[in-house]
C-alpha positions in Angstrom: 0.0 0.0 0.0 1.3 3.5 -0.8 1.9 6.2 1.7 -1.0 8.2 0.4 -3.4 5.3 1.0 -2.0 4.5 4.5 -1.2 7.7 6.4 1.4 7.5 9.1 0.7 8.2 12.8 2.9 11.2 12.4 0.5 12.7 9.8 -2.4 12.1 12.1 -0.5 13.9 14.9 0.2 16.8 12.7 -3.4 17.1 11.6 -4.6 17.1 15.3 -1.9 19.7 16.2 -2.9 22.1 13.4 -6.7 21.7 13.0 -8.7 24.8 14.0 -11.4 22.6 15.8 -10.9 21.5 19.4 -10.4 17.7 19.6 -10.7 15.9 22.9 -10.4 12.1 23.2 -11.7 10.2 26.2 -11.1 6.8 27.4 -14.2 4.6 28.2 -13.9 5.7 31.9 -14.3 9.3 30.9 -10.7 10.3 31.4 -9.0 12.6 28.9 -6.4 11.0 26.7 -5.9 13.7 24.0 -6.3 17.4 24.2 -5.1 19.2 21.1 -3.9 22.9 21.0 -7.2 24.2 19.8 -8.9 22.6 22.8 -6.3 24.4 25.0 -7.1 27.7 23.3 -10.9 27.2 23.5 -11.0 26.2 27.2 -7.9 27.9 28.7 -6.9 24.6 30.1 -3.5 23.2 29.3 -2.8 19.7 28.0 -0.8 19.0 31.2 -3.8 20.0 33.4 -6.3 17.9 31.4 -4.6 14.6 30.5 -5.6 11.7 32.7 -8.3 13.7 34.5 -12.0 13.0 34.4 -13.8 15.1 31.7 -16.9 15.4 33.8 -14.9 16.6 36.8 -12.9 19.1 34.7 -15.9 20.5 32.9 -18.5 20.2 35.6 -19.7 23.7 35.0 -20.6 22.8 31.4 -23.8 20.8 32.1 -24.8 20.4 28.4 -21.3 19.2 27.3 -21.1 16.7 30.2 -24.5 15.3 29.3 -23.5 14.8 25.7 -20.3 13.0 26.8 -22.2 10.7 29.2 -24.7 9.8 26.6 -22.0 8.8 24.1 -20.0 6.8 26.7 -23.0 5.0 28.0 -25.1 4.5 24.9 -22.3 4.3 22.3 -23.9 6.6 19.8 -22.8 9.9 18.2 -24.6 13.0 19.3 -24.4 16.6 18.3 -25.5 20.0 19.5 -25.0 22.9 17.1 -26.9 25.5 18.9 -27.0 25.6 22.7 -23.4 25.0 24.0 -21.5 28.1 25.1 -18.0 27.1 26.1 -16.7 28.9 29.2 -13.0 29.5 28.9 -10.6 32.4 28.6 -13.1 33.9 26.2 -16.6 32.5 26.3 -17.7 31.3 22.9 -20.6 29.5 21.2 -19.5 26.1 19.9 -20.9 23.3 17.8 -20.3 20.0 19.6 -20.1 16.5 18.1 -19.4 13.6 20.4 -18.7 10.2 18.7 -17.8 6.8 20.1 -14.2 5.6 19.5 -14.5 2.0 18.3 -11.9 -0.7 17.8 -11.8 -2.7 14.5 -14.0 -5.3 16.3 -16.6 -2.6 17.0 -15.9 -2.5 20.8 -16.2 1.0 22.2 -12.9 2.3 23.8 -14.1 5.8 24.6 -15.3 8.9 22.8 -14.0 11.9 20.8 -15.4 15.4 21.1 -15.0 17.9 18.3 -15.8 21.5 19.2 -16.1 24.1 16.4 -16.1 27.8 17.2 -19.3 29.5 16.0 -18.3 33.1 16.9 -17.8 34.2 13.3 -21.0 32.4 12.2 -23.0 34.2 14.9 -21.4 37.5 13.8 -22.4 36.9 10.2 -25.9 35.9 11.2 -26.3 39.1 13.2 -25.0 41.2 10.3 -27.5 39.5 7.9 -30.3 40.2 10.5 -29.3 43.8 10.7 -29.3 44.1 6.9 -32.7 42.6 6.8 -34.0 45.0 9.4 -32.5 48.0 7.5 -34.1 46.8 4.3 -37.5 46.5 6.1 -37.0 50.1 7.5 -36.3 51.3 4.0 -39.4 49.7 2.6 -41.5 51.1 5.5 -40.1 54.6 4.9 -41.0 54.4 1.2 -44.5 53.3 2.0 -44.9 56.0 4.7 -43.6 58.7 2.3 -46.1 57.6 -0.3 -49.0 57.6 2.2 -48.1 61.1 3.4 -47.6 62.4 -0.2 -51.1 61.5 -1.4 -53.0 63.5 1.2 -50.6 66.4 0.9 -51.2 66.4 -2.9 -54.9 66.6 -2.3 -54.6 69.4 0.2 -52.3 71.3 -2.2 -54.8 70.9 -5.0 -57.7 72.1 -2.8 -55.6 75.1 -1.7 -54.9 76.0 -5.3 -58.6 75.9 -6.2 -59.5 78.0 -3.2 -56.8 80.6 -4.2 -58.2 80.9 -7.7 -61.7 81.5 -6.4 
């Protein structure tokens, strides 16, 4: 098999080190076994502080996140939340979370992997689109209001001109 078809563990390591998404791997007992640099940035917790510790203990203030992890570890199914998780860290940020079971080649669950994607930019873009929609609506309302004011004024002007002639 060629190198392109069978990537080396070194390549996997480089991908995890350089990916923008936070990746956290857990053993079946819930202890953290991998904490990539993005996870450190997102949470403000170093790899040294996290490795070997219980995820639920370390993130006990993150109820939604802990619930997702418990569900995956106990039920062995992938679960996602793209809306409600706000990660508390150095800088609180909305995140999209996917938790998936880690399975051996035999299909035995060995733990779980969390992938956290920062939604800060997405939320900013959504807010900008909403503001643009509101401004377009205000413009439409202003045009309609101007039209509604112009018609009676035109009638009053016409009546005043008739009165002036008489």
